[in-house]
C-alpha positions in Angstrom: 185.4 130.1 95.9 188.5 130.4 93.7 188.9 132.3 90.4 188.6 128.9 88.3 185.1 128.1 90.3 183.9 131.5 89.7 184.8 131.4 86.0 183.1 127.9 85.4 180.0 129.5 86.7 180.2 132.4 84.2 180.7 130.4 81.6 177.5 128.1 82.5 175.3 130.9 82.6 176.3 132.2 79.7 175.6 128.9 78.1 171.9 129.0 79.4 171.7 132.5 78.1 172.5 131.3 74.8 170.4 128.0 74.6 167.2 130.3 75.1 166.2 129.1 78.6 164.2 131.3 80.7 164.9 131.4 84.5 162.2 129.1 85.4 163.1 126.6 82.4 166.6 126.6 83.8 165.7 125.9 87.0 166.2 122.1 86.9 170.0 122.6 86.3 170.4 124.0 89.6 170.0 120.5 90.8 172.8 119.5 88.7 175.9 119.8 91.0 173.9 118.3 94.1 172.4 115.2 92.2 174.8 114.3 89.4 178.5 115.7 88.2 176.7 116.4 84.8 177.5 119.4 83.2 175.7 121.9 80.8 178.1 120.7 77.8 178.5 117.0 78.9 176.5 114.3 76.8 174.1 112.1 78.8 175.6 108.7 79.3 175.0 105.6 77.2 171.8 103.8 78.6 170.1 107.0 79.4 166.4 107.2 78.3 163.0 108.5 79.2 160.4 105.6 79.3 160.9 104.9 75.1 163.0 108.2 74.5 166.4 107.4 74.3 168.5 110.5 75.3 172.1 108.7 75.4 174.5 111.5 73.6 172.2 114.2 74.1 173.5 117.5 76.3 170.8 118.8 78.6 169.8 121.3 76.4 169.0 118.9 74.0 167.6 116.4 75.9 165.0 119.0 77.0 163.9 120.0 73.5 163.8 116.1 72.4 161.5 115.7 75.8 159.1 118.5 75.0 158.6 117.5 71.7 158.4 113.7 73.0 155.7 114.6 75.4 153.9 116.7 73.1 153.2 113.9 70.8 152.5 111.5 73.8 149.9 114.0 75.0 147.9 114.3 71.7 147.5 110.1 71.5 144.1 109.2 71.2 142.8 107.7 74.7 139.5 105.9 74.6 137.0 106.1 77.8 135.2 102.7 77.8 131.8 101.5 79.3 129.6 99.3 78.2 131.3 98.8 75.0 130.9 102.3 74.1 134.3 104.1 73.5 134.7 107.8 74.1 137.7 109.2 72.2 139.8 111.9 74.8 143.5 112.6 75.2 145.7 113.5 78.0 146.0 117.0 76.8 142.4 117.5 76.9 142.2 115.9 80.3 144.4 118.5 81.6 147.3 115.9 82.1 151.2 117.0 81.4 154.5 115.9 81.9 155.8 116.8 85.5 159.0 117.9 83.8 160.9 118.9 87.2 160.1 115.7 88.9 160.9 113.6 85.7 164.3 115.9 85.1 165.6 115.1 88.7 165.3 111.5 88.4 167.0 111.6 84.9 169.9 113.5 86.9 169.8 111.1 89.8 170.1 107.8 87.5 172.3 108.8 84.5 173.1 105.9 82.1 169.3 104.3 83.1 166.1 104.4 81.9 163.7 106.8 84.0 159.9 106.6 84.1 157.9 109.8 83.0 156.0 111.5 86.1 152.7 112.8 85.0 150.8 115.7 87.1 147.0 116.4 86.4 144.8 119.4 86.8 142.5 117.6 88.6 139.7 120.3 88.4 140.1 120.3 84.6 140.3 116.6 84.3 137.0 116.0 86.5 135.0 118.6 84.6 136.0 117.1 81.2 135.3 113.6 82.0 131.8 114.4 83.5 130.9 116.2 80.2 132.3 113.5 78.0 130.6 110.7 80.1 127.6 112.6 81.2 125.5 109.9 78.9 125.9 107.4 81.1 125.0 109.3 84.5 121.9 110.1 85.9 120.1 111.1 89.0 118.4 108.8 91.3 114.8 108.6 91.5 113.1 108.6 94.5 110.4 105.8 95.0 106.6 107.2 94.9 103.5 106.0 95.7 99.5 106.5 95.0 96.4 105.5 96.3 94.4 103.8 93.7 90.9 102.1 94.2 92.1 102.1 97.9 95.0 100.5 97.5 98.7 101.3 98.0 100.4 101.3 94.8 104.5 101.8 94.6 106.5 103.1 92.1 110.0 101.5 93.2 113.1 103.6 93.4 115.7 103.7 90.8 119.1 104.2 91.9 121.4 107.0 90.4 124.8 106.3 88.4 127.9 108.7 88.9 131.5 108.5 87.1 134.1 107.6 89.6 136.3 110.4 88.0 139.0 110.0 91.1 139.5 106.3 90.2 140.1 107.4 86.4 142.9 110.0 87.8 144.4 107.7 90.0 144.8 105.2 87.9 146.3 107.7 85.4 148.8 109.1 87.9 150.4 105.7 88.4 151.3 105.5 84.8 154.1 106.9 82.5 153.6 108.7 79.2 154.6 105.2 77.8 152.8 102.8 79.9 149.3 104.4 79.5 146.7 101.9 78.3 144.8 102.8 75.1 141.6 102.2 76.4 140.7 102.8 80.1 137.4 101.3 81.7 135.3 103.9 83.4 134.3 103.1 86.8 131.0 103.8 88.1 129.3 104.2 91.1 125.4 104.0 92.1 123.8 106.3 94.5 120.5 105.4 96.1 117.4 107.3 96.1 116.6 109.7 99.1 113.0 107.9 99.7 113.5 104.2 99.3 111.1 101.3 98.0 111.8 99.7 101.3 110.7 102.8 103.2 107.4 103.1 101.5 106.7 99.7 102.2 107.0 100.4 105.6 104.4 103.0 105.3 102.1 101.1 103.2 98.7 100.4 104.5 97.1 96.9 103.4 93.9 96.8 104.8 91.2 97.9 106.7 91.9 98.2 110.4 88.6 100.0 111.7 85.1 100.7 110.4 82.2 102.0 112.1 78.6 102.4 110.7 75.5 105.0 112.1 71.8 105.2 111.0 70.2 108.4 110.1 67.0 109.7 108.7 67.2 110.5 105.2 63.6 112.5 105.1 65.3 115.2 107.4 67.0 116.8 104.1 69.0 119.6 105.8 70.4 117.4 108.4 71.2 114.9 105.6 73.0 117.5 103.4 75.1 118.6 106.3 76.1 115.1 106.9 77.0 114.3 103.3 78.8 117.6 103.1 81.0 116.5 106.0 81.6 113.3 105.2 82.9 114.4 101.6 85.5 116.7 103.1 86.6 114.0 105.6 86.9 111.4 102.8 90.4 110.2 101.6 92.0 111.9 104.5 95.7 110.8 104.9 97.6 110.6 107.9 101.3 110.0 108.0 102.8 108.5 110.8 102.8 111.1 113.9 100.0 113.3 112.2 96.9 114.4 113.7 93.7 115.1 112.2 91.5 118.0 113.7 87.9 117.4 112.7 87.1 121.3 112.6 90.1 121.9 110.4 89.1 119.6 108.2 85.5 120.3 107.7 85.8 124.1 108.2 83.5 126.7 109.3 80.0 125.7 109.2 78.0 128.9 107.6 75.6 129.1 104.7 78.4 130.6 102.5 80.3 127.1 102.9 77.3 125.0 101.8 75.7 124.1 105.4 72.0 124.7 106.3 69.8 124.9 109.5 69.1 121.5 111.1 68.5 120.5 114.6 71.3 121.1 117.0 71.8 120.6 120.8 71.9 124.1 123.1 71.2 124.0 126.7 70.3 120.2 126.5 67.4 120.8 124.1 67.2 120.6 120.4 67.0 123.8 118.3 67.4 125.0 114.8 71.0 125.9 113.9 73.7 126.0 111.3 75.5 122.5 110.6 73.1 120.1 112.3 74.2 116.4 111.5 78.0 117.3 111.5 78.5 115.8 115.0 77.0 112.3 113.6 80.1 112.4 111.4 82.8 113.2 113.9 81.1 110.4 116.3 81.0 107.9 113.5 84.8 108.8 113.1 85.4 108.3 116.8 84.1 105.1 117.1 86.0 103.9 114.0 89.1 105.3 115.2 88.8 103.6 118.4 88.2 100.3 116.3 91.7 101.0 114.4 93.2 101.6 117.9 94.2 105.1 116.9 95.1 107.8 119.7 92.4 110.1 120.4 94.0 113.4 121.9 91.0 115.4 122.1 87.2 114.3 122.4 84.4 115.7 124.4 81.0 113.9 124.7 77.6 115.2 123.7 75.6 117.1 126.6 72.8 114.7 126.1 72.7 111.1 125.1 72.4 110.5 121.5 70.2 108.1 120.0 72.4 107.0 116.6 75.4 105.7 118.4 75.8 104.0 121.8 76.9 105.9 125.0 80.3 106.8 125.3 81.2 106.8 121.8 79.7 110.2 120.7 82.2 112.8 119.8 80.5 116.7 120.0 82.1 119.2 117.8 81.2 122.8 117.4 83.3 125.5 115.2 85.9 126.4 116.3 85.9 126.1 120.1 85.0 122.4 120.4 87.2 119.9 118.2 87.8 116.4 118.0 91.3 114.9 117.0 92.6 111.6 116.2 96.4 110.9 115.8 98.0 108.4 113.6 100.1 106.6 116.5 101.3 103.8 114.1 104.1 103.3 111.6 102.2 103.3 108.5 99.9 105.8 106.6 96.2 105.8 108.0 93.8 106.3 104.8 90.3 107.4 105.6 87.2 106.7 103.6 83.4 107.7 103.9 80.5 106.5 102.2 76.6 107.7 102.6 74.3 105.2 101.3 70.8 105.3 101.9 70.2 105.8 105.5 73.9 104.8 106.6 76.9 106.6 107.2 80.1 104.5 106.9 83.6 105.6 108.0 86.2 103.2 107.3 90.0 103.6 108.4 92.7 101.9 106.4 96.3 101.0 107.9 98.6 98.3 108.4 97.1 95.4 109.8 98.3 94.0 113.0 96.3 90.7 113.8 94.9 92.9 116.8 91.1 93.3 117.3 89.2 95.6 119.3 85.9 95.9 121.1 84.1 98.3 123.5 82.2 97.8 126.3 79.8 100.4 128.4 79.4 100.3 132.1 76.2 102.4 132.9 77.1 103.8 136.5 74.0 105.9 136.8 70.8 106.6 135.2 68.6 109.4 135.7 65.0 109.6 134.3 63.9 112.6 132.0 60.9 114.8 132.9 57.9 116.0 130.8 57.7 119.9 130.1 54.2 120.8 129.0 53.6 124.1 127.3 49.7 125.4 126.4 49.6 126.3 122.8 46.5 128.6 122.2 47.0 127.5 118.2 46.4 124.2 118.8 42.6 122.9 119.1 41.6 121.9 122.6 42.9 118.7 124.4 45.2 118.0 121.4 48.9 117.1 122.1 52.1 117.7 119.8 55.4 116.2 120.9 58.4 118.8 119.9 61.0 116.8 121.6 61.2 113.0 122.8 62.8 112.7 126.0 65.7 111.0 126.8 67.4 109.8 130.1 70.6 111.0 131.8 73.5 108.8 132.4 77.1 108.4 133.8 78.8 105.7 131.7 82.1 104.1 131.7 83.4 103.0 128.3 86.2 100.6 128.0 88.5 99.3 125.1 89.6 95.8 125.2 92.3 94.9 122.7 93.2 91.6 121.8 96.9 91.1 120.5 97.9 88.3 117.9 98.7 86.1 120.9 95.4 86.2 122.5 96.0 88.4 125.1 93.8 91.0 126.2 94.4 94.5 127.5 91.6 96.4 129.0 91.6 100.4 129.0 89.0 103.1 130.6 88.8 105.2 127.8 86.2 107.6 129.6 83.6 108.4 132.0 81.1 110.8 130.7 77.9 112.4 131.8 74.9 112.7 130.2 72.3 115.3 131.1 68.7 114.0 130.9 66.8 115.7 128.0 63.2 116.9 128.9 60.1 115.5 126.6 58.6 118.8 125.5 54.7 118.7 124.6 52.5 121.3 123.3 49.0 121.2 124.5 45.9 122.9 123.2 44.0 125.0 125.5 40.4 124.2 126.6 
């Protein structure tokens, strides 16, 4: 480098210092020797402009000052965000948008004597936050669809989509503009956000009618047994099973104790009827079993009684004993299963709601073997001579197969062996007065 060049650099540095430029601000001038022959004291040529700001005749420090003042005015101008004819005022400054001075000046130096478009820079974090705050009145979260069961009907409250601001869309549009080309009003783009639980999903889940039911009879004069039956039916009533759910009868009814409201009534122990807490509850589990079969539901667990039961056909009973012997039914459908029970007069009804499929179910029994019951006579000195009292009526023993026949909507029948149950004979027990 010759002495003259060194002298020129020294003078340039002195001029920058006198102009009050900081090291950061003067960084733009370093580009000048590479991008333009423009010197520190050389005025910008005719035609030089930044947007609508004329720069011709200004020296670089003067141009910088003019640009800063012009930028400040532009950034403070009102900008209206418009949604549904509602206008929300803001400004570029409030949004964290400013002139990218370095890039803009580079363009000016590259194109002396030409009009240059200003280049914006955006603080995206600040801009997004300001937009969210200013436009929050137009946003809302999605509302999931919900349902309730009212008068045995599945009632759906539809989902409502949410609405969010597409802030990136606004900022991308602004990024394309110059300070002079910005529109005064910008339409706010919005986007719908779907609910997590849709109306369509609940329509698939909804039950639309009765798919299975069964009724059994009982003796209402047996007060304790009737009380136990009613208590168990109440606990079972209005149970809901989602697709894939399994109902445990024991978990639903709970322990059979005096503290939980159950009373002494006849139960079967060692093939004989004796008094025990909770007698009568098995009629509820057996009626539920038969209703579940008619609804074509899956039965993961079921055990028959040890002896034949009078209130229900052979092969359709389900004994329970808390906590070791349970009855379970599984919802193997795609819709909700809803169980209703009703006790009226001498009848127990279990009704199962689900989505109708135009299939029907019937049950058939095939008795393989029948064993007559025997009679047991016991002398009772407390009875008058020759008198006879029957303590327990007898019932025959059976080996029985139960079949489920399902007819689909096209009329095709499918025959399935449900069970092969063995019932022991139950002796008739007589008490006889001594001679």
